C-alpha positions in Angstrom: 97.1 -144.2 56.2 100.0 -144.1 59.0 101.4 -140.3 58.0 97.1 -138.9 58.2 99.1 -139.2 62.3 101.0 -136.8 62.2 100.3 -134.4 63.6 102.6 -130.9 62.7 102.2 -129.1 65.7 105.7 -127.7 68.1 104.3 -128.9 71.2 107.0 -131.1 73.0 105.3 -134.3 73.0 103.7 -134.0 69.6 106.9 -133.6 68.0 108.7 -136.2 69.5 105.6 -138.6 69.0 105.5 -137.1 65.2 109.4 -138.5 65.4 108.9 -141.3 67.0 105.9 -142.9 64.9 108.1 -142.1 61.8 110.9 -143.6 62.7 108.9 -147.0 63.6 106.9 -146.7 59.9 110.3 -146.1 58.3 111.2 -149.1 60.3 108.8 -151.3 58.9 109.6 -149.7 55.4 112.6 -150.5 55.2 112.5 -153.8 56.5 114.9 -152.8 59.9 114.0 -155.3 62.9 110.6 -154.8 61.3 108.5 -157.3 64.2 109.8 -155.6 66.8 109.2 -151.8 64.7 105.4 -153.6 64.1 104.7 -154.4 67.5 105.8 -150.8 69.4 103.6 -149.2 65.6 100.7 -150.9 67.0 101.5 -149.9 70.6 101.7 -146.2 69.4 98.2 -146.8 66.7 96.3 -148.1 70.4 97.2 -145.3 71.9 95.7 -142.4 69.6 93.4 -144.4 68.5 91.7 -145.4 72.0 92.1 -141.6 73.0 91.9 -139.2 69.5 89.0 -141.3 68.4 87.0 -141.7 71.4 83.9 -141.9 69.0 82.6 -143.2 72.0 82.3 -140.5 74.6 80.3 -138.1 71.7 76.3 -138.7 70.7 75.2 -140.4 68.1 72.9 -137.3 66.6 76.5 -134.6 66.3 77.8 -135.2 63.5 81.5 -136.0 64.5 80.0 -139.0 66.1 80.1 -140.8 62.3 84.1 -139.7 61.3 85.1 -140.7 64.6 83.6 -143.9 64.3 85.2 -144.5 60.8 88.6 -143.1 61.7 88.5 -145.6 64.3 87.9 -148.6 62.8 90.1 -147.6 59.7 93.2 -146.9 61.9 92.0 -150.7 63.4 92.2 -152.2 60.2 95.4 -150.6 59.9 97.1 -152.4 63.4 95.5 -156.1 61.8 97.8 -155.6 59.1 100.5 -154.6 61.5 99.7 -157.3 63.8 99.8 -159.7 60.5 103.3 -158.3 59.8 104.6 -158.4 63.4 103.1 -162.2 64.2 102.8 -163.9 61.0 100.2 -165.4 59.7 100.6 -168.9 63.2 100.3 -171.8 62.8 97.5 -173.1 60.1 99.1 -171.0 57.6 99.0 -173.1 54.1 103.2 -171.6 54.0 104.0 -173.7 56.8 102.9 -176.8 54.9 104.7 -175.8 52.3 108.3 -175.2 54.2 108.5 -179.3 55.0 108.0 -179.9 51.6 
């Protein structure tokens, strides 16, 4: 899903965004500074999601509205997964109790 964020355009900002996003994705996959990379990727994805998938700006009778809505919530679910990687399961998880045994 994250590879679909690459625009492969020749604009300076587009190339910079593609390089930063690819670098952060590779850092998460490899496991190098995973929490920091996941948080940075969450911030990037939030900005991209709100600007490019703004389905609330498109009237509901236009077909692209449904596609943008689907893309928005698909990216939001990916952001949730990255937040789980970055912040962990929390204090009420079963794993916390297992560590104390």
